[in-house]
C-alpha positions as CSV (number, residue, x, y, z in Angstrom):
1,M,154.7,135.3,169.5
2,T,154.9,139.0,168.7
3,Q,154.7,139.7,165.0
4,L,156.6,142.6,163.5
5,A,157.5,143.5,159.9
6,N,161.2,142.6,160.6
7,N,160.9,139.6,162.9
8,Q,164.2,139.6,164.7
9,L,163.3,136.6,166.9
10,I,162.7,134.3,163.9
11,E,165.9,135.6,162.2
12,A,167.9,134.9,165.3
13,M,166.4,131.4,165.7
14,H,167.3,130.7,162.0
15,K,170.9,131.6,162.7
16,V,171.1,129.5,165.9
17,Q,169.8,126.4,164.1
18,G,172.5,126.9,161.5
19,Q,175.3,127.3,164.0
20,I,174.7,124.2,166.2
21,S,174.3,120.6,165.0
22,G,174.1,118.5,168.2
23,V,174.8,118.0,171.8
24,K,177.3,115.7,173.4
25,R,176.0,112.7,175.3
26,D,177.9,113.3,178.6
27,S,176.0,111.1,181.0
28,T,175.4,107.4,181.5
29,N,172.4,105.5,182.8
30,P,174.2,102.6,184.7
31,H,171.1,100.4,184.7
32,F,170.4,100.5,181.0
33,K,174.0,101.1,180.0
34,N,173.0,103.9,177.6
35,R,174.5,107.4,177.2
36,Y,172.4,110.6,177.0
37,A,172.8,114.3,177.0
38,S,172.4,115.9,180.4
39,L,170.6,119.3,180.9
40,E,174.0,120.8,181.7
41,A,175.4,119.6,178.3
42,V,172.4,121.0,176.5
43,V,172.7,124.4,178.2
44,D,176.5,124.5,177.5
45,A,175.9,123.7,173.8
46,L,173.3,126.4,173.4
47,R,174.6,129.3,175.6
48,P,177.3,130.7,173.3
49,V,175.1,130.7,170.2
50,L,172.1,132.2,172.1
51,Q,174.2,135.0,173.4
52,A,175.8,135.6,170.0
53,N,172.4,136.0,168.5
54,D,170.8,138.2,171.2
55,L,168.5,135.5,172.5
56,I,167.5,134.8,176.1
57,V,165.9,131.5,177.3
58,T,164.0,131.2,180.6
59,Q,162.4,128.0,181.9
60,A,160.1,127.6,184.9
61,P,157.9,124.9,186.5
62,G,154.2,125.7,186.6
63,R,151.0,124.1,188.0
64,F,150.4,120.4,188.7
65,T,147.7,119.0,186.5
66,E,144.8,116.7,187.4
67,L,146.6,113.9,185.5
68,G,149.7,114.0,187.8
69,C,151.9,116.1,185.5
70,I,153.9,119.2,186.1
71,E,154.0,122.0,183.5
72,I,157.3,123.3,182.3
73,T,157.2,126.6,180.4
74,T,160.1,127.5,178.1
75,T,160.3,131.1,176.8
76,I,162.7,132.3,174.1
77,S,163.1,136.1,174.0
78,H,165.0,138.4,171.7
79,I,166.5,141.6,173.0
80,S,164.1,143.5,170.7
81,G,161.2,142.4,172.9
82,Q,159.8,139.6,170.8
83,S,159.3,136.3,172.5
84,M,157.7,132.8,172.1
85,S,156.7,130.2,174.7
86,S,156.1,126.5,174.8
87,V,154.5,124.4,177.6
88,F,155.5,120.8,178.2
89,E,153.6,118.5,180.6
90,I,155.7,115.9,182.4
91,P,154.3,113.0,184.5
92,L,155.8,112.8,188.0
93,S,157.5,109.5,188.9
94,K,156.9,110.3,192.6
95,K,154.7,112.8,194.3
96,D,157.5,114.3,196.4
97,S,160.3,116.8,195.9
98,Q,162.6,114.2,194.3
99,G,160.0,113.3,191.7
100,A,159.2,116.9,191.0
101,G,162.9,117.7,190.6
102,S,163.5,114.8,188.2
103,A,160.4,115.8,186.1
104,I,161.5,119.5,185.9
105,T,165.0,118.5,184.8
106,Y,163.7,116.2,182.2
107,G,161.2,118.7,180.9
108,C,163.7,121.5,180.7
109,R,166.2,119.3,178.8
110,Y,163.7,117.9,176.3
111,S,162.0,121.3,175.7
112,L,165.4,122.9,174.8
113,M,166.4,120.0,172.5
114,A,163.0,120.2,170.7
115,L,162.9,124.0,170.3
116,F,166.4,124.3,168.9
117,L,166.4,121.1,166.8
118,L,169.1,119.4,168.8
119,P,169.2,115.6,168.3
120,P,166.3,114.3,170.4
121,Q,167.5,110.6,170.6
122,D,168.1,110.3,174.3
123,D,169.0,106.7,175.1
124,D,168.0,106.7,178.8
125,A,164.4,106.4,177.6
126,E,164.9,103.2,175.6
127,G,165.1,100.5,178.4
128,S,161.5,99.4,178.2
129,I,161.1,99.4,174.4
130,D,161.5,96.5,172.1
131,R,162.7,97.9,168.8
132,S,162.4,94.6,166.9
133,E,158.8,95.5,166.0
134,T,157.5,98.9,164.9
135,R,154.0,100.0,165.5
136,P,152.1,103.3,165.9
137,A,152.3,104.6,169.4
138,K,149.1,105.9,171.1
139,S,149.1,109.4,172.4
140,S,149.4,110.2,176.1
141,Y,145.9,111.6,176.0
142,A,144.5,108.4,174.4
143,L,146.1,106.2,177.0
144,K,144.9,108.2,179.9
145,K,141.4,108.4,178.4
146,E,141.2,104.6,178.0
147,N,142.6,103.8,181.4
148,P,143.0,106.9,183.6
149,N,144.2,104.8,186.6
150,R,147.0,102.9,184.8
151,W,149.9,105.2,185.7
152,S,149.0,105.0,189.4
153,E,148.9,101.2,189.1
154,I,152.4,101.2,187.5
155,E,153.8,103.5,190.3
156,N,152.4,101.2,192.9
157,M,153.9,98.1,191.2
158,I,157.3,99.7,191.3
159,R,157.1,100.9,194.9
160,N,155.7,97.6,196.2
161,A,158.2,95.4,194.5
162,K,160.0,93.1,197.0
163,G,163.6,92.7,195.8
164,R,165.5,93.1,192.6
165,K,164.3,89.8,191.2
166,E,160.7,91.0,191.4
167,M,161.7,94.3,189.8
168,L,163.2,92.5,186.8
169,E,160.2,90.3,186.4
170,M,157.9,93.3,186.5
171,K,159.8,95.1,183.9
172,S,159.8,92.1,181.6
173,N,156.1,91.6,182.1
174,L,155.5,95.3,181.1
175,R,157.7,95.2,178.0
176,E,154.8,94.5,175.5
177,E,152.5,97.0,177.0
178,A,155.3,99.7,177.0
179,K,155.4,99.7,173.2
180,S,152.1,101.6,173.2
181,W,153.1,104.1,175.9
182,P,153.9,107.8,175.0
183,Q,157.5,108.7,175.3
184,A,156.9,110.7,178.5
185,W,155.5,107.5,180.2
186,K,158.5,105.5,179.1
187,D,161.0,108.0,180.5
188,A,159.1,108.4,183.8
189,F,158.9,104.7,184.2
190,N,162.6,104.2,183.6
191,D,163.6,107.0,186.0
192,M,161.4,105.7,188.8
193,W,162.4,102.1,188.2
194,A,166.1,103.0,188.4
195,K,165.7,105.0,191.6
196,E,163.9,102.1,193.3
197,W,166.5,99.7,192.1
198,D,169.3,101.9,193.7
199,E,167.5,101.8,197.0
200,M,167.4,98.0,197.1
201,N,170.2,96.0,198.8
202,D,169.5,92.5,197.6
């Protein structure tokens, strides 16, 4: 971030955070019966206060990493020329255009909510978590270091499931393990699981 004696970017960010308190949960995940804020709702909530405080936000997908993630870069710029950027890595639920599109939308949404202190509780990510017991979650890096092939195994389990009964049994069997997953893994799992469920007829 560019540093000047009068930091107009930080002043503008301070004003924005004082003028907005949350974002409406306008979408529903039919499988987990939870409501969450869509990317459209987040943008609609931010756009007026950003423009009022001379801020511009750009978001763009970047490279695919060796761990099967796509990078999303969010840049906040002030019309004075000052700017700051944040990079968010999102696992792909599928290695195709649909999986990439889903990951990009998710990354853009969560990056904006984090950078502007919008409420981050997004219920579409909670389907595989048992909240009756609290324990420290391992980082994404730690999980991948301990078992680098686990995410590929989970993807294959979902794709190879034969029928909705097997899908439900698989999700139940993974519930305990999912407590230690990073949030990005939980979200990617729920998204991929829901898409496969939609494609099944039985």
